[in-house]
DRENPAMI-673433 format. One record per atom (N, C-alpha, C): residue in three letters; x negated, y negated, z. Coordinates in steps of 0.1 Angstrom, whole numbers, padded with zeros to 4 digits, always signed. Example, Ala and Ser with C-alpha at 12.3 -4.5 7.8 and 13.67 -1.06 7.14 Angstrom:
ala-0132+0057+0078 ala-0123+0045+0078 ala-0132+0033+0078 ser-0128+0022+0071 ser-0137+0011+0071 ser-0129+0000+0079 
//
This chain:
met-0081+0081+0133 met-0074+0074+0123 met-0070+0085+0112 ser-0058+0084+0108 ser-0053+0094+0099 ser-0051+0088+0084 gln-0057+0096+0075 gln-0055+0093+0061 gln-0040+0094+0057 asp-0032+0101+0066 asp-0018+0102+0063 asp-0011+0089+0061 glu-0015+0079+0068 glu-0009+0065+0067 glu-0011+0060+0052 leu-0023+0062+0047 leu-0026+0057+0033 leu-0018+0066+0023 thr-0017+0079+0026 thr-0009+0087+0017 thr+0006+0083+0017 ala+0011+0080+0029 ala+0025+0076+0030 ala+0027+0063+0023 ala+0017+0054+0024 ala+0018+0041+0018 ala+0019+0043+0003 ser+0010+0052-0003 ser+0010+0054-0017 ser+0024+0060-0021 glu+0029+0069-0014 glu+0042+0075-0017 glu+0053+0065-0017 glu+0053+0056-0007 glu+0063+0045-0007 glu+0062+0037-0019 leu+0050+0034-0023 leu+0048+0025-0035 leu+0052+0032-0048 arg+0050+0045-0049 arg+0055+0052-0061 arg+0070+0052-0062 ser+0077+0053-0050 ser+0091+0052-0050 ser+0096+0038-0054 ala+0089+0028-0049 ala+0092+0014-0052 ala+0090+0012-0067 ala+0080+0017-0072 ala+0077+0015-0087 ala+0088+0021-0095 glu+0093+0033-0091 glu+0104+0039-0098 glu+0117+0030-0099 ala+0119+0022-0088 ala+0130+0013-0088 ala+0128+0000-0094 ala+0115-0003-0098 ala+0112-0016-0104 ala+0110-0015-0119 asp+0107-0026-0125 asp+0104-0026-0139 asp+0093-0037-0142 gly+0089-0036-0154 gly+0079-0046-0159 gly+0066-0047-0152 glu+0062-0059-0150 glu+0049-0062-0143 glu+0049-0057-0128 thr+0061-0058-0122 thr+0062-0054-0108 thr+0059-0039-0107 gln+0065-0032-0116 gln+0063-0017-0117 gln+0048-0014-0119 asp+0042-0021-0128 asp+0028-0019-0130 asp+0019-0022-0118 arg+0022-0033-0111 arg+0015-0037-0099 arg+0017-0026-0088 leu+0029-0022-0086 leu+0031-0012-0076 leu+0024+0002-0079 thr+0025+0006-0092 thr+0018+0018-0096 thr+0003+0017-0093 glu-0003+0005-0097 glu-0017+0003-0095 glu-0021+0004-0080 gln-0013-0002-0071 gln-0015-0002-0057 gln-0014+0013-0052 ala-0003+0020-0057 ala-0001+0033-0052 ala-0013+0042-0056 glu-0019+0040-0068 glu-0030+0048-0072 glu-0043+0045-0064 ala-0045+0032-0061 ala-0056+0028-0053 ala-0056+0033-0039 leu-0044+0033-0033 leu-0043+0038-0019 leu-0044+0053-0019 ala-0039+0060-0029 ala-0041+0074-0030 ala-0056+0078-0031 glu-0063+0070-0038 glu-0077+0073-0040 glu-0084+0070-0026 leu-0081+0060-0019 leu-0086+0057-0006 leu-0083+0068+0004 ala-0071+0074+0003 ala-0067+0085+0012 ala-0076+0097+0010 met-0080+0099-0002 met-0088+0111-0006 met-0103+0109-0005 ser-0107+0097-0003 ser-0121+0094-0002 ser-0128+0099+0010 asp-0140+0103+0009 asp-0148+0107+0021 asp-0152+0095+0030 arg-0152+0083+0024 arg-0155+0071+0032 arg-0143+0063+0035 asp-0143+0057+0047 asp-0132+0049+0051 asp-0133+0035+0045 pro-0122+0029+0040 pro-0123+0016+0034 pro-0125+0006+0046 asp-0131-0006+0042 asp-0134-0016+0052 asp-0121-0025+0054 his-0122-0033+0064 his-0111-0042+0067 his-0108-0051+0055 gly-0118-0056+0048 gly-0116-0066+0037 gly-0107-0059+0026 arg-0111-0047+0023 arg-0104-0040+0012 arg-0089-0038+0016 leu-0087-0033+0028 leu-0074-0031+0033 leu-0066-0044+0034 asp-0072-0054+0038 asp-0066-0067+0039 asp-0061-0072+0025 arg-0069-0070+0015 arg-0065-0074+0001 arg-0053-0066-0003 his-0053-0053+0000 his-0041-0045-0004 his-0029-0050+0004 met-0030-0053+0017 met-0019-0058+0025 met-0014-0071+0019 asn-0023-0080+0015 asn-0019-0093+0009 asn-0011-0091-0004 ile-0015-0082-0012 ile-0008-0080-0025 ile+0005-0074-0022 leu+0006-0064-0012 leu+0019-0058-0009 leu+0029-0069-0003 ser+0023-0078+0005 ser+0032-0088+0011 ser+0038-0097+0000 glu+0029-0100-0010 glu+0033-0109-0021 glu+0044-0102-0029 ile+0042-0089-0032 ile+0052-0082-0040 ile+0065-0081-0032 ala+0064-0078-0019 ala+0077-0077-0011 ala+0084-0090-0011 arg+0077-0101-0010 arg+0084-0114-0010 arg+0091-0117-0024 glu+0084-0113-0034 glu+0089-0116-0048 glu+0100-0106-0053 thr+0103-0096-0045 thr+0113-0086-0049 thr+0124-0086-0039 ser+0134-0077-0041 ser+0145-0075-0031 ser+0149-0061-0031 gly+0158-0058-0022 gly+0164-0045-0021 gly+0154-0034-0018 glu+0156-0022-0025 glu+0148-0011-0022 glu+0133-0013-0026 val+0130-0021-0036 val+0117-0023-0040 val+0110-0031-0029 ser+0116-0041-0024 ser+0110-0049-0013 ser+0109-0041+0000 glu+0119-0033+0003 glu+0119-0025+0016 glu+0108-0015+0015 arg+0106-0008+0004 arg+0096+0002+0003 arg+0082-0004+0003 thr+0081-0015-0004 thr+0068-0022-0004 thr+0064-0026+0010 gln+0073-0032+0017 gln+0070-0036+0031 gln+0067-0024+0040 ala+0074-0013+0038 ala+0071+0000+0045 ala+0057+0004+0042 ala+0053+0003+0029 ala+0039+0007+0025 ala+0029-0002+0032 arg+0032-0015+0033 arg+0023-0024+0039 arg+0021-0020+0054 asp+0032-0017+0060 asp+0032-0013+0074 asp+0023-0001+0077 his+0024+0009+0067 his+0015+0021+0068 his+0000+0017+0067 val-0003+0008+0058 val-0017+0003+0057 val-0021-0004+0070 phe-0012-0012+0075 phe-0015-0020+0088 phe-0018-0010+0099 glu-0010+0001+0100 glu-0012+0011+0110 glu-0026+0018+0108 tyr-0029+0021+0096 tyr-0042+0027+0093 tyr-0053+0018+0097 arg-0052+0005+0093 arg-0062-0005+0096 arg-0065-0007+0110 lys-0056-0004+0119 lys-0058-0005+0134 lys-0069+0004+0138 gly-0071+0015+0131 gly-0081+0025+0135 gly-0095+0023+0128 val-0096+0013+0120 val-0109+0011+0113 val-0118+0003+0121 glu-0130+0007+0123 glu-0140+0001+0131 glu-0144-0012+0125 gly-0149-0021+0133 gly-0154-0034+0128 gly-0145-0045+0131 val-0149-0057+0127 val-0141-0069+0129 val-0134-0070+0142 
//
């Protein structure tokens, strides 16, 4: 399992945040930072934590449009791919 997926998700969210404003920008930035921290951590995140991130990203993607929605969905897809390699459940 590659931390690269989490790094890519974080980068997508940073780009989405640049195209957003207000509360959406704040939420995207927060998610980008959280995923970047997970990518750099020595411990792998568990399914529950990844699922929470995926749910938040799905919500943001539904609430937005255009580039923000597309990049947020792409970030979710990266987290999904990473999660496939996490042991358990």
